[in-house]
Structure formats: C-alpha cells, structure tokens
C-alpha positions in Angstrom: 0.4 -13.1 -16.4 3.9 -14.4 -15.1 3.2 -17.1 -12.5 6.7 -18.3 -12.0 7.7 -18.1 -8.2 11.3 -18.7 -7.1 12.3 -19.4 -3.4 15.4 -17.6 -2.1 17.0 -19.1 1.0 20.0 -17.2 2.5 22.2 -19.5 4.6 25.2 -18.8 6.8 26.8 -21.9 8.5 23.7 -23.9 8.2 22.8 -27.2 10.0 20.9 -30.2 8.6 17.7 -28.1 8.8 18.7 -26.5 5.5 18.7 -29.9 3.7 15.2 -30.6 5.2 14.0 -27.2 4.1 15.1 -27.4 0.6 14.1 -31.1 0.2 10.5 -30.0 1.2 10.4 -27.2 -1.2 12.0 -28.6 -4.3 9.5 -29.6 -6.9 7.0 -28.4 -9.3 5.4 -25.8 -6.9 8.3 -23.5 -7.6 10.2 -22.5 -10.6 13.5 -22.5 -8.7 14.9 -23.0 -5.3 17.9 -20.5 -4.9 20.2 -21.0 -1.8 22.8 -18.4 -1.2 25.9 -19.6 0.7 26.7 -16.4 2.5 30.4 -17.2 3.0 30.0 -20.2 5.3 33.3 -21.6 4.5 34.7 -25.0 3.6 33.4 -26.7 6.8 29.8 -26.4 5.4 30.7 -27.4 1.8 29.1 -30.9 2.2 25.7 -29.4 3.2 25.6 -27.2 0.3 26.7 -30.0 -2.1 23.9 -32.1 -0.8 21.5 -29.3 -1.5 22.8 -28.5 -4.9 22.2 -32.2 -5.9 18.5 -31.7 -5.4 16.3 -31.1 -8.7 15.6 -27.5 -9.5 18.1 -26.1 -6.8 20.8 -23.6 -7.5 23.4 -22.7 -5.0 25.0 -19.2 -5.3 28.0 -18.4 -3.2 29.7 -15.4 -1.4 33.4 -15.7 -0.9 33.0 -14.0 2.6 30.0 -13.4 4.8 28.2 -10.3 3.6 25.0 -10.4 5.7 21.5 -11.6 5.3 20.4 -8.5 3.3 23.4 -9.0 0.8 22.5 -12.8 0.5 18.9 -11.9 -0.3 20.0 -9.4 -3.0 22.2 -11.9 -4.5 19.3 -14.4 -4.7 16.9 -11.7 -6.2 19.4 -10.8 -8.9 19.9 -14.4 -9.8 16.0 -14.9 -10.0 15.6 -11.9 -12.2 18.4 -13.0 -14.5 17.4 -16.7 -14.7 13.7 -16.5 -14.8 12.1 -14.1 -17.4 8.6 -15.1 -16.5 9.1 -14.4 -12.8 6.1 -13.2 -10.9 8.2 -12.8 -7.6 10.2 -14.6 -5.1 9.5 -16.1 -1.7 12.2 -15.7 0.9 12.5 -18.4 3.6 15.0 -18.9 6.4 17.5 -21.7 6.4 16.9 -22.9 10.0 13.6 -24.6 9.6 11.4 -21.7 11.1 9.0 -21.9 8.2 6.8 -24.8 7.6 6.9 -25.8 3.9 3.0 -25.5 3.7 3.4 -21.8 5.1 6.0 -21.1 2.4 3.6 -22.5 -0.3 0.8 -20.4 1.1 2.7 -17.2 0.8 3.6 -18.1 -2.6 0.1 -18.8 -3.5 -0.9 -15.4 -2.2 1.7 -13.7 -4.3 0.5 -15.5 -7.3 -3.0 -14.1 -6.6 -1.8 -10.6 -5.9 1.4 -10.2 -7.8 1.5 -6.4 -7.0 1.7 -6.8 -3.2 4.4 -7.6 -0.7 3.2 -10.7 1.2 4.4 -11.1 4.8 4.2 -14.3 6.6 3.3 -13.1 10.1 4.1 -15.0 13.2 2.0 -14.4 16.5 5.0 -14.7 18.8 2.9 -16.4 21.4 4.1 -19.5 23.4 7.8 -20.4 23.5 9.2 -17.9 21.1 12.7 -16.9 22.2 13.1 -13.6 24.0 15.7 -12.3 21.4 13.1 -12.9 18.6 10.3 -11.1 20.7 12.7 -8.2 21.5 13.8 -7.8 17.9 10.3 -7.8 16.5 9.2 -5.3 19.1 12.0 -3.0 18.3 11.2 -3.2 14.6 7.4 -2.9 15.1 8.1 0.4 16.8 10.1 1.6 14.0 7.8 0.6 11.4 4.9 2.4 13.1 6.9 5.7 13.2 8.4 5.3 9.7 5.5 3.9 7.8 2.4 4.9 9.9 1.2 1.3 9.5 1.0 -1.3 12.3 2.4 -4.7 11.2 2.0 -7.9 13.2 5.6 -9.2 12.3 8.2 -6.8 10.6 11.1 -9.1 10.9 9.7 -12.3 9.3 12.0 -13.9 7.0 9.1 -15.5 5.1 8.0 -13.0 2.5 6.5 -12.9 -1.1 8.3 -10.2 -2.9 6.6 -9.1 -6.2 8.9 -8.8 -9.3 8.3 -5.1 -9.6 9.8 -4.5 -6.2 13.0 -6.4 -6.8 15.1 -4.0 -8.9 14.4 -1.4 -6.2 15.6 -3.7 -3.5 18.8 -4.4 -5.3 19.8 -0.7 -4.8 19.1 -0.6 -1.2 22.3 0.0 0.6 21.7 -2.1 3.7 23.2 -5.7 3.8 22.3 -7.1 7.3 19.1 -7.8 9.1 18.1 -4.2 8.7 17.5 -4.9 5.0 14.2 -6.5 6.0 13.0 -3.3 7.5 14.3 -1.2 4.6 12.4 -3.6 2.3 9.2 -2.3 4.0 10.2 1.3 3.6 11.1 0.9 0.0 7.6 -1.0 -0.6 5.8 1.9 1.1 7.5 4.6 -0.8 7.1 2.8 -4.1 3.3 2.6 -3.5 3.6 -1.4 -3.1 0.9 -2.5 -0.6 1.6 -5.0 2.1 -0.4 -8.0 2.9 0.0 -10.2 5.9 -0.6 -13.9 5.9 -0.9 -15.7 9.3 1.8 -18.5 9.6 3.0 -20.8 12.5 5.8 -19.8 14.8 8.3 -22.5 14.9 11.5 -22.6 16.9 14.0 -25.1 17.8 14.9 -25.4 21.6 17.4 -22.5 22.2 16.9 -21.4 18.5 20.5 -22.5 17.7 20.1 -21.9 14.0 19.5 -18.1 14.2 22.4 -15.6 13.8 20.4 -12.8 15.0 22.4 -10.7 17.6 19.8 -9.3 20.0 22.0 -6.3 20.8 23.8 -5.4 17.6 21.2 -6.3 15.1 18.4 -4.6 17.1 20.8 -1.5 17.0 21.0 -1.8 13.3 17.2 -2.0 12.9 16.7 0.9 15.2 19.2 2.9 13.1 16.8 2.8 10.3 14.6 5.2 12.3 17.6 7.2 13.7 18.6 7.9 10.1 15.8 10.6 10.0 16.7 11.8 13.6 20.5 12.3 12.7 19.6 14.1 9.4 17.2 16.3 11.2 19.8 17.1 13.8 22.3 18.1 11.1 19.6 20.1 9.4 18.7 21.7 12.6 22.2 22.7 13.3 22.7 24.3 9.9 19.3 26.0 10.0 19.8 27.6 13.4 23.4 28.6 12.8 22.2 30.5 9.5 19.3 31.9 11.3 21.5 33.1 14.3 24.1 34.7 11.9 21.4 36.4 9.7 19.3 37.6 12.6 22.4 38.9 14.3 23.2 41.0 11.3 19.8 42.1 10.3 17.5 41.8 13.2 14.9 40.6 10.8 13.0 37.4 11.8 11.3 36.7 8.4 14.4 37.3 6.4 16.5 35.1 8.7 13.8 32.4 8.6 13.9 32.5 4.7 17.8 32.3 4.6 17.8 29.4 7.3 15.2 27.4 5.5 17.2 27.8 2.1 20.2 26.5 3.8 18.3 23.6 5.5 16.9 22.6 1.9 20.4 22.2 0.6 21.4 19.8 3.6 18.2 18.0 4.1 16.5 17.3 0.6 18.9 14.8 -0.7 19.5 12.9 2.4 15.7 12.6 3.2 14.9 11.5 -0.4 17.5 8.7 -0.7 18.9 7.9 2.7 15.7 8.1 4.9 12.8 7.3 2.8 14.6 5.3 -0.1 12.6 7.3 -2.6 13.6 7.0 -6.3 10.6 9.1 -7.6 12.0 11.9 -10.0 13.0 15.3 -8.7 10.2 17.0 -10.7 7.7 15.1 -8.7 9.2 15.2 -5.1 11.0 18.6 -5.3 7.8 20.6 -5.7 6.1 18.7 -2.8 9.1 19.2 -0.6 9.4 22.9 -1.3 5.7 23.3 -0.6 6.4 21.6 2.7 9.2 23.9 3.4 7.3 27.0 2.6 4.3 25.8 4.9 6.6 24.7 7.6 8.6 28.0 7.5 5.5 29.9 7.7 4.2 27.9 10.6 7.5 28.3 12.4 7.5 32.1 12.0 4.0 32.4 13.3 5.0 30.4 16.3 8.1 32.6 16.8 6.0 35.7 16.7 3.5 34.2 19.0 6.2 32.9 21.5 8.2 36.2 21.5 5.1 38.5 21.6 3.0 36.7 24.3 5.4 34.6 26.2 8.2 37.1 26.1 10.8 34.3 24.9 14.0 35.4 23.2 13.9 34.9 19.5 16.4 31.8 19.5 14.5 30.1 22.3 11.2 30.7 20.4 12.7 29.3 17.3 14.1 26.1 18.9 10.7 25.5 20.7 8.8 26.0 17.4 11.0 23.8 15.4 10.6 21.0 18.1 6.9 21.3 18.0 6.9 20.9 14.1 9.5 18.1 14.0 6.9 15.1 14.0 4.5 16.9 11.8 7.4 17.4 9.2 8.3 13.8 9.5 4.8 12.5 8.9 4.3 14.9 5.9 7.5 13.8 4.2 6.6 10.1 4.9 3.0 10.3 3.7 3.0 12.9 1.0 6.4 14.0 -0.2 8.6 11.0 -0.7 5.9 8.4 -1.7 4.8 7.2 -5.1 1.1 7.1 -5.6 -1.1 6.9 -8.6 1.5 5.1 -10.8 0.0 4.9 -14.4 -1.2 1.5 -15.2 -1.4 0.5 -11.5 -4.4 -1.0 -9.8 -6.3 0.7 -7.1 -5.4 -0.8 -3.7 -9.1 -1.4 -2.4 -8.0 -3.2 0.7 -6.2 0.0 1.8 -8.9 2.3 0.8 -11.4 0.2 2.8 -9.1 0.2 5.8 -8.4 3.9 5.8 -11.3 5.7 3.9 -10.6 9.5 3.7 -12.9 11.7 5.6 -13.6 13.6 2.4 -15.1 10.4 0.9 -17.4 10.3 3.9 -18.7 13.7 3.1 -19.2 13.2 -0.6 -21.0 10.0 -0.1 -23.7 11.8 1.8 -24.4 14.0 -1.2 -24.1 11.1 -3.6 -26.6 9.0 -1.4 -29.1 11.9 -1.4 -29.1 12.1 -5.2 -29.2 8.2 -5.6 -32.2 7.9 -3.2 -34.2 10.5 -5.1 -33.6 8.7 -8.3 -34.5 5.4 -6.9 -37.7 6.9 -5.3 -38.8 8.4 -8.5 -38.0 5.6 -11.0 -38.1 2.4 -8.8 -40.2 3.2 -5.7 -41.3 -0.4 -5.2 -38.2 -2.4 -6.1 -38.4 -5.8 -4.5 -35.0 -7.0 -5.5 -31.9 -4.7 -5.7 -28.4 -5.5 -6.9 -25.4 -3.3 -6.2 -22.3 -4.0 -8.3 -18.9 -3.2 -6.9 -20.5 -2.7 -3.5 -17.9 -4.1 -1.1 -17.9 -1.9 1.9 -21.1 -0.3 0.5 -21.9 3.0 2.0 -25.3 3.1 0.4 -26.8 -0.1 1.4 -28.4 0.8 4.8 -30.1 3.9 3.3 -31.4 2.0 0.2 -32.9 -0.8 2.5 -34.6 1.9 4.6 -36.1 3.7 1.6 -37.1 0.9 -0.8 -37.4 -2.0 1.8 -36.5 -4.6 -0.7 -37.1 -8.4 -0.2 -33.6 -9.0 -1.4 -30.5 -7.0 -1.8 -27.5 -8.5 -3.5 -23.9 -7.2 -3.4 -21.5 -8.3 -6.0 -17.8 -7.6 -5.9 -14.4 -9.3 -6.3 -12.9 -7.8 -3.2 -13.1 -10.4 -0.4 -11.8 -7.8 2.3 -14.4 -5.2 1.5 -17.3 -7.8 1.5 -16.1 -9.2 4.9 -16.3 -5.7 6.3 -19.8 -5.3 4.8 -20.8 -8.7 6.2 -20.0 -7.6 9.7 -21.9 -4.4 9.2 -25.1 -5.9 7.9 -25.2 -8.8 10.2 -28.8 -9.5 11.0 -30.3 -8.0 7.8 -31.6 -11.3 6.3 -32.4 -9.8 2.9 -28.8 -9.0 2.2 -26.9 -11.5 -0.1 -23.2 -11.1 -0.7 -21.5 -12.5 -3.9 -17.7 -12.6 -4.3 -17.1 -12.5 -8.0 -16.2 -10.4 -11.0 -18.7 -7.7 -11.9 -17.9 -8.5 -15.5 -19.2 -11.8 -15.3 -22.1 -11.8 -12.9 -25.0 -14.3 -12.7 -27.8 -13.2 -15.0 -30.7 -14.9 -13.1 -31.5 -12.3 -10.5 -34.3 -10.5 -12.3 -33.6 -7.5 -10.2 -35.9 -4.4 -10.2 -32.7 -2.2 -9.7 -29.1 -2.7 -10.5 -26.8 0.1 -9.7 -23.1 1.0 -9.3 -21.3 4.0 -7.9 -17.8 4.6 -9.0 -17.3 1.2 -10.6 -17.3 1.3 -14.5 -14.4 3.7 -14.7 -11.8 1.3 -13.4 -11.7 -0.8 -16.5 -10.3 -0.4 -20.1 -13.0 0.5 -22.7 -14.0 -3.0 -23.7 -14.4 -4.1 -20.1 -16.3 -0.9 -19.2 -18.9 -2.0 -21.8 -19.1 -5.5 -20.3 -19.7 -4.1 -16.9 -22.4 -1.8 -18.1 -24.0 -4.7 -20.0 -24.0 -6.8 -16.8 -26.3 -4.2 -15.1 -29.0 -4.8 -17.8 -28.3 -8.6 -17.6 -29.2 -8.7 -13.9 -32.5 -6.7 -14.5 -35.9 -8.1 -15.2 -37.7 -6.4 -18.1 -38.7 -2.9 -17.1 -36.1 -2.7 -14.4 -33.9 0.4 -13.7 -30.1 0.6 -14.0 -28.5 3.4 -12.2 -24.8 4.2 -13.1 -22.5 6.8 -11.7 -19.0 7.5 -13.0 -16.5 10.4 -13.1 -16.7 12.6 -16.1 -13.8 14.8 -17.4 -15.1 18.2 -16.6 -12.7 21.1 -16.1 -13.3 20.7 -12.4 -12.4 17.1 -12.3 -9.1 17.6 -14.4 -8.1 20.4 -12.0 -8.8 18.6 -8.8 -7.2 15.4 -10.0 -4.1 17.2 -11.2 -3.8 18.9 -7.7 -4.3 15.5 -5.9 -1.9 13.6 -8.1 0.8 16.5 -7.5 0.2 16.2 -3.8 0.6 12.5 -3.9 -2.9 11.7 -2.4 -4.5 10.3 -5.5 -5.5 6.8 -4.7 -7.1 5.5 -7.8 -4.4 5.0 -10.5 -6.7 3.0 -12.8 -9.5 5.5 -12.7 -10.5 6.7 -16.2 -13.0 9.6 -16.4 -15.7 8.6 -18.9 -17.5 10.9 -21.3 -21.3 10.7 -21.6 -21.2 9.6 -25.1 -18.9 6.5 -24.2 -21.4 5.2 -21.6 -24.5 6.3 -23.3 -23.6 4.3 -26.5 -23.6 1.1 -24.5 -26.6 2.0 -22.3 -28.9 2.9 -25.2 -28.2 -0.6 -26.8 -30.0 -2.1 -23.7 -32.4 0.5 -22.2 -33.9 4.0 -22.4 -32.3 6.8 -20.6 -34.7 8.4 -18.3 -32.6 10.8 -16.3 -29.0 12.1 -15.9 -27.2 14.7 -13.9 -23.8 15.8 -13.2 -22.9 16.0 -9.5 -20.7 19.1 -9.5 -20.5 19.5 -5.6 -18.3 16.3 -5.5 -15.5 18.4 -7.1 -14.2 15.1 -8.7 -17.4 15.4 -10.9 -19.7 12.3 -11.3 -22.5 11.8 -13.9 -25.4 9.8 -12.7 -27.6 8.1 -15.3 -30.7 6.3 -14.9 -32.0 3.9 -17.7 -35.1 1.5 -17.9 -34.3 -1.9 -19.4 -36.2 -2.5 -22.8 -38.6 -5.3 -22.9 
C-alpha cells in the first residue's frame, strides 16, 4: 500500500514563519514538501530561495496571485506527477498556525485511513481572532445545509487529502478560500468519508499572516450555498412561466404541471449536477434518480395544489407557488443525499464509523428479528455457555440480550473498529463480564476456550481466502464441543432484487459486501465442525443464512 505523504503549503507574501514551518517539516517524515509561491512577487524571492534550499523541498511558482484554492491545486498536481507511490497530501498554512506535531498527526491518520479526508479541527476557544471565528461559523452553517453533516472546523487549512480525491479536486473551478468548502462537497458526493482530528489553535497577535478577508471571503464561502438557491430561482422562474402559459391555454393543472416540470429539468439538471453538488457520477446513474425525484416532487406538488385550491380556495398560481416553497428544502435534501452522491463504489470499503454514527432505522427493525433467531439457536445448542465471543461486534446490538439469556461469566467482543468499540464500551459500562478486544478478526487470540463464538454480518466483507480465515477463527476461539454461529447474506432472488434497488437509489452502504453461497461457507465449516442447524432469514429482505456448527473434538 502506498504510504508516501507530501506536504503542500500555499504561500502568498509570506513572512519568516514560512521558513520556520518548512524547516520543521522537511525531513524523512514526508516524501516531499511542496511550497507554492502564489504570485508573491520579487520582494519575497529571498524567503522562497531560503525555503527551496532545504532538503526535500520544492518551490512551485505562479506568475500572478491566483488564490489559495488555485495554489493548492497546483501543489496537488505536482505531487501526483512527481510521486507515483503517493498515499495523499497534507495541506498546511504558511503562517505558522499549525504546529508541526499536528501536521505529522494528520499525516499519520491519513496513512492509517488512506480512503478518508482528514481535517485538523481547531476548537476556536481562547484568543482566536474574530474574523477566523466569523469565517468558520459562516462556513459551518453552509456545510450543515449542503452536506447534512456537522463539522467542528470547516475552514481548517490543515487537511489530509487522500490520493483518490486529488484528481476530482483538480477539476473544481473555485480558486479562492471557497475551494476548501468545495473540497468538502466534492468529498461528500464522491463517497469519501471525513475524519476530524483535534489540533491546537495557534494565532500570532493580530493574525498578521492571514490573507482571509472577513467580508469578501465569507461572501465567497456563502456563495457555495447560494449556488443552489440561485439555480432554484432560475428553475422556479422557468417552471412557473411554462405552467402559467400552459394553464392559460389549456386550463388543465396536471398537464401544465408535466410541461412545467419538463422545462425545469432542462434548466436544473446540469446545473445541479455540476455547479452545485460537483458530481461526476455518470448520467446513467444520476439521471434516473433525478427523474424519479422530479416525478415524485411533481406528484406531491400537484396533490398540494389540488388541496389548496379545493379546501383553501387559493388561486391556482398562488397554490403552486406555496406548494413549491414547501417542497424546496425536501428537494434539496434528496438531491444532496440520494441523487448526486456516489455510494457503493465497487472495491471500496464500508465506512463503519459512519454506519455506527447514523444507523438506519431499518437496521433497528431487522436486528430485532435476527436477535430472536440468534437467541433461539443459542438457547437450544448452547444453553449454559459460560464464555461467549462475538467477532465483529463493535457497536453490538445483540450483547445485552445474549447476556440476559445465557448469563455468561465472560463475554468477549473482537473488532478492528475503534470507534464502534468505544460506543459499545460506553453502553456496557458496569457489565463486568464484558471484555473488548481491538484487533483483526482474521487473527484473533486462540486461547479463549469459548463455549460460543458467533458473528452476524461479518464474513461477507472479505475476499474468499480471508473469509475462510475468519470462519476458521470462530473455531479457533472455541473449546472442544463449543458452538459456532455464523450469519451471512446469501444471494437469493430477493437479496439480489433488494440490493439492486438500494444501489440504484444510492443508499447501499456496504460496497465490500459479498453475498456467500451455502457451499462456500459450509466447505470451511465442515472442516472444523458438524453443522447442527441452519435457516434462511427471509424476512430480512437482504436475506441472511444462519448456520450453527459444533466444534469437533
């Protein structure tokens, strides 16, 4: 796996702080330090010459000042061209606002999680300048609206950007401070998860090194949100004009609504896809979703018009304007979360942190059914289990019920996801028999001598050879005669149909899930144990097969 990380530092008319920053970062921790002179002019040539003389440092120049976003893109392009083994880049400011140890921490997190965008998040407590506080607050509001995701520090200049995201960022049109907000939008709609790492908040008195204009640049950042509003206004004008003309000619509400929506599609689709949500997903993916939204929104609008004209006696145009206003935010949220977003990218990894933060309500329902089946199997085949091991149990929904039913002396949870284990730790605080293990389920300790080892929805997230290893680890954890319980998705017609619909709608959250045939799992299970019971859980829709086997002596 590529581990090379470069530092990109955009600099415009820098002070001596730039020399201090680059001196602290130049060295073996980074593959390169790329400083971009954003048109600073001859008066600053000596500073850049001193920086360029440091080992491992490259200075790239703009002839004129193009803006922070343009400078970052120049640095990204240079890193992609010069470093074929690049894992990603870390961006840092030239004014000394980022402690070198914080830059290295962000780089290390990027190496650990090379598919995520890592943000160094400041707290903005204490003596942070008012213009920095104001700029971050404006951007935070825009991000909440645009992404549906609260972030602590949306304007931080300290970021770990994964290599996979860099080519898309080179195509983003913004060139100033608003580029950093557009980076978050691009990450969201390319399915790149965001991770925040706390960093120190450092400012010089008066913040002289910052070129952030609190009025102009805040307006530029806010314009990112206004792009949708402006596009919506233009679309609304076209939609209502066509509706008015068609209704005046025909007097038919439904036909006028269809004509208006068709005209709105022509105006709105391309702008929303490229200018607002920065989506580069193919038309064959986004257009069906968009047209489905148009049809649903048009139907809802028509129903509201009929309701308002029939019961509130509003004129047709007044009813239409009110109906469209009511649906505005819903349309925005659906376009943001379902239409112009890439999910389920083949070969990608499931974002378990995001899943544990916002578990779908449907999962809560299906877990109840799965839990009932699991408890019946445990009660029948391991009624007196004293030691239980759950593999892949971070954020376990089954632990409390299993503890109540079996009353084990020990309950071990093994998972590689630290975030999910921390959630579970807070939930089970006070349950002395629970032991949490942070580790790979393919390489678990074999000395537990458990009476039960089980997993729900784990083994399907690995390639075939690794799936076999995880199954074998269930038996390695067991004492002779212990029971392994394994649940996994199986490719029934219902599973295939439900998954196809979920992927088409953009809501499929498990890109690395591989439905397994019974034969593939049984071939490994029967090498280590005797299958006692199995069943297909059809009510889950995404059908799972649950298998119980007793370890051979």
